[in-house]
Structure formats: structure tokens, C-alpha cells
N, C-alpha and C positions, 0 to 999 in steps of 0.2 A: 531212034530219030521222033520228033515233037509231032504228035498233031494238033490242029485246032477243033477245039470244041463242036459239037455238029447243031444243027437249030436244037433240033429233039433232047439233044442233053444239056441246051442251053435252058430247056422251056422246063428240063426237072428240076436244075439246079433253082429257076426261079424258082417254081410251084416249093418248092424244099422252103428255101428262103419266106415265102410270103405265110407257108406253114408254120414256120418256126416264130415268127414274126407276131402273128395272130394269136398263136400261144402266151407269150408273153405277153403279149397286152393283156387277154384273157386276165392272167395270174395279178397283172398289175392293178388290174381293173377290182378283180376278185378280192385282192388286199386292200384296196382304196374301199371297199367294201365294207370289208368290217370294221362294226362297234370299235368306237377308241373306249379308250382308258377313261372313266369316271375324273373331272378334273375337277378342284375343289377353285383353282382362280376361274376356270372358264363360270362355275357356279356366282361366286363374289364378283364378276362383272355383269352377271344378272341379276343380284341382289343391287348395284351400282344404275342400273337399267328401267330396273323398278323406284328403287326412289328416288329417282329424277323426274319422275310422273309427278311430284307431291302427292299427296291426300289419294287416298285412292278410293273412300267408302263410297258407298255407291251415290249413285246419279250426281257425282262431279268425272270435271274430265280427266282426271288421272284415274278415275275406273274406267273409262273407257277407254281411256290411251294402253292404260297395265292390259283390257279385252285384244286390244287390238294384238300388239305385243305379243302376248302369250300364243293365241293362233298364230300369228306368222309362223314364230321359234318352233311349234308344234307342226306346223304345215314343211317349213324348211327340214325336218328332220323325219319326216314320211309320216305321220301320223292323221286319220281323219278328225275331225273335227266336229264338234256339234255343239252347239248353244242351248241349254235349256233351259227355258225360259216357268217360273212359274208367280205366284204372288204370295207374299204373307205380311200380315198386318200394313195392311195398302202400301206394301213397298213392291217392286218389282223383282225377282229373285232371275240371276243369269248363272249359272251356272258352267263350268267348260266341258267337256268330257271327249278325251281322246281314246283313238283305239284304233289296231291295225285292221280290224277284222271283228269277226260278229262271233269267236271261236268260246266255248264253252267247256270247261267250265274258267274263271281267271280267277287272277288275284287284282284291285281295285287299291291301288296307290292314290292317295288324295291328300289336298293342305289347305286352307285356303285364300283368298288374294286380296281381297278386300280389307281395310283399314279402320281403326275406328274412330271416328268423329271429333274427340275431344280426349285432349290429355288431362282425365281427370282427376291420374294419380300423381301426376306432376308435384315434387315437393316443392316445388313454384307457383306459389296460389297465381299470381299475376297470369300462368304461362299453362292453366290448364285448361282456359278457353282454345288453344292450340290444337288444329288436326296432330294425328300420330304419324310420322312418317312411316312410320310400321317395317321399320329393318332387319328384325326379329322379326315380329308377330306379324308373318303374312310373307315378306320377303322372302327370308329365307327358305319357309317349305316349296314356295315354288322353284324357286330358282334349284332348289335340289329334282323338282320336277324335271324341269326343262332340261337340266342337266342328265336323267336318265333317262330321258327322250332322245338325246342323243345318242347315249351310248348302250342302251338294253340292245342283243342282239333281237333279229325281226323275230326267231321264236318264242321267243319271251310269252307267255302269255298272261299278258298286264293292260289295265287298260287304264290312264291316267283323268281323276276329275281333280277340277280345282273349283272350292267351293264359294259362294257370295254368298254375304249378309252373318258372317262367323261372327261378330268382334263386335255387336256393339248393344248389347243384351246390358240391363239395367240403367240405360236411356230411356226420358220417354218415348213413347213411340215405336221401340225395338225391342228386341228379345235375344237369346246368343242362338246361334248354330241354325239359322233359319235356310240357309241354304242344303246344309247338309241334311237337314227336317223333310227340306221341299224330292232332296235328289234319293232317300231312301224311300219316304213310302209313296214315289213313283215308278220304281222299280220295276222293269220289267223280264230280266234273270238277274237272278242274287249273284252275286261275285262270292267264292268260297272262303275269299279272305279280303279282309277290309286292313290296311295300316293308313292312320292319317300321322301329317308331319306336325310342329308346329313350336314355334321360337326354339329351332336346333343349330341357330347361327353364332351361339356366344362365343367368347375366345374362353371363356373359363366354363364348358363343356360338363353341364354334370345330369344326365339321360338316366332318371329310377325309371325301378316299374311302376309304372299307373295302375292300381288295385281293380279299377271295371275291368279291364285288358283283358280277352282270350288267354288263359295262361300258358298255353300249347302253344301257341303262334309266338307269345310275348319269351319264351323259353330263347324257340328256335331265333330270335331276332337276336338275343344277347349274347347265346351262343356262337352265333356268326360275327359279331364285335368280335367277342374275346377272342377267337380262330384269327381276325386279321390283325392283332394287336388296341384293339381300342375299347378293350375292358377300363381302363379308366373312365371313358367317357360313357359306356353302358354300363352301369353302377346297378348287382344285383341284387338292390334289396327295395323294398313298398316305399313309398314316402310321402304320394300325393293320388288322391282320389278324384279326375276332372271330369269335366262335363266340357266336352268337345267334341268336334267331327265326329270322332268314333259313335258318339251316342244315340245318335238314331239309328243304325248299324247292331249295335247290341240290342237295341227295344223290339228289334224283327228276331229275333235268333242268329243275325250274318256274327262270322265269329269276328271281331276286330278289336284293332290295338292303338294304344294313342302313344307316340316317342314324341317327348314332351320335355324341356328342360324350363319348369318354371321358376325357377331361383335364378331372375335375370331382373338384375335391378332396375332395369330399365323400361318394365313392362307396365303401358299406358303414358306413358311421358312422352314430352316432347323429345329428350333422349334418348331415343329411339332412332337412332341414324345409322348409316352404316357402312362408321369408325369403329362401331364396336362388336362387327360380325368378322370373323375369324373364315377364310377359305381352309383350314383346315379344320375346323368345326364342321363346316359342311361337305367337307370328303370324308372324311369319318363314316358322318350318317350315310351319305349317299354311296360312296362303296358298299358297308354291310348292307343296305337296303339290295344293291344291283347283285352281290352274290346270295344273298338269303332268296328273293325274286325267281335266278336264274336258277336253283338248286330246288326249286318247286317242281 
């Protein structure tokens, strides 16, 4: 003989269903909250977004637009953003720092977001007065940092810095690496390690060991790349000695590495445009740094 459920039984069943439903909802949200895998395609979309602003040399509208873009992308990914200002050679410097907390020690990952005022290395003399769009020399490093901001675990002890005024050396009234000089000189808490990425989007990606870089960290990164299958892109041989945004940190005794492919035929030309950039190259660098940073 069947019996109808009592009111108490019905309440019990409803409570149990609510409990199970809540568990599934929390599990779903937790899954959604996990960092996604680094995507070279997403990074490439960021290169295109930046180059759409045109020249991004200090003082231009494109410079102001890319600043707003970087800040919005970082905040959407849950980072706290600071614009750190200084003045060098009568130029206003605006570095962009992103962090999730003030925990120490931390790793600092950096790239410059400005572009060169003129394409003075262009083979066409008529184009040498044009501004550089900087798809590789500027936008590629920024794109990788922004994708790392989207995908790094929240507990990774990493800060991100976007340096201003790196790229106008050998021009009247300017010098190289003004932004990173200002940043390094004003550091309150030194990072445990600094890794700078620059010109890492070339479709023919060949990143050699930079001679001035800290050898221990350099080896860790190159070993990580090899383990991920990117040994053909991260070449375990020294080739160049670079003055780049890692240099001010080395001068202060902070271990720093420059990850750069300087064999780029469009360097400081009007042809440094987004069609020269490879999502696969961005992904090789981004995934390597993701795994290295998370392992620290």
C-alpha cells in the first residue's frame, strides 16, 4: 500500500536538492574561476588591438589609448594597477605596474609599451620619418604579459610592469630605457628576479641567450622551454649583449634576464606591423614564462 510523502519528508527532499544544487553551482563557479591555458591567438588579438591605436610613442594619442587599454585589461583580470610617474630628460614617464597583493619575495615580468618616434632603420629613405607601429617592438611583449595576467594562478607571486619610454635612444633629446631606469631607481621592495620580454613575436622566432642576463635564471627559463618542446625557439647559445629594460636592475644587483629575438628584419622600420607576428611565437614565449613563473 503506497503512502503520500509527509510534509517533513518533502522538506527534507527539497533541502537535499538545494544542498546538491548549491554544491554543483560552487563546483561550476570554481571551475570557471580556474586560470585558462595561455593562448597565442588571444595574445595575437592583443597585438592587433594595440597596433590599431597607431604610433604609441610618449605624448601621442596612441600612447594614451594603449595606457587605458592595458589598465582596463589588467583590472578585468583582477589585478590592482598603479601608474608610476617620473620625469627624465624633460619627458614625463608613466610606467604601469600590476599586482594582486604586496607579498614578497616576488618575480617581476616586464615589457615596454611605447614605440619609436621614427622608422630610422627603414630601407626606404622616404619612410624614415614615419612613426614605428611597433607590432613586435613593443606590442608583442605587452600582449604576452596581458595574456599571462589572464591565465596565471592567483597565488603566483608575480608582478607585471609595462615600461614607458624605452625605445627612443639615439634621437635628439632622448635616451634608451628611461622608464625602466626610473622604475628600478625608485623600487621600495626589490623583486627576487626580473624577466623582460622584448620583440618575441617574430614568425621566425630565434631567441638566443643574452650575454648580460643572470645565468641561473636564464638556464631555468631555457630548460623550461626545452621541456615544453620549444627548444627550437629558445636557442641555448649566446649571441647578443643588449642594453634593454633588464639593464637597470642588473646595475642594482637584482638578477634579471632579457628574453629577446634581435634578429628581426623589420626592427625600427615602418614595416613592423601585425602581419609579421605569429600567434605560435607568442604562445611559445608565454607558455614558457607561465610554467617557469608557476614553478618558482
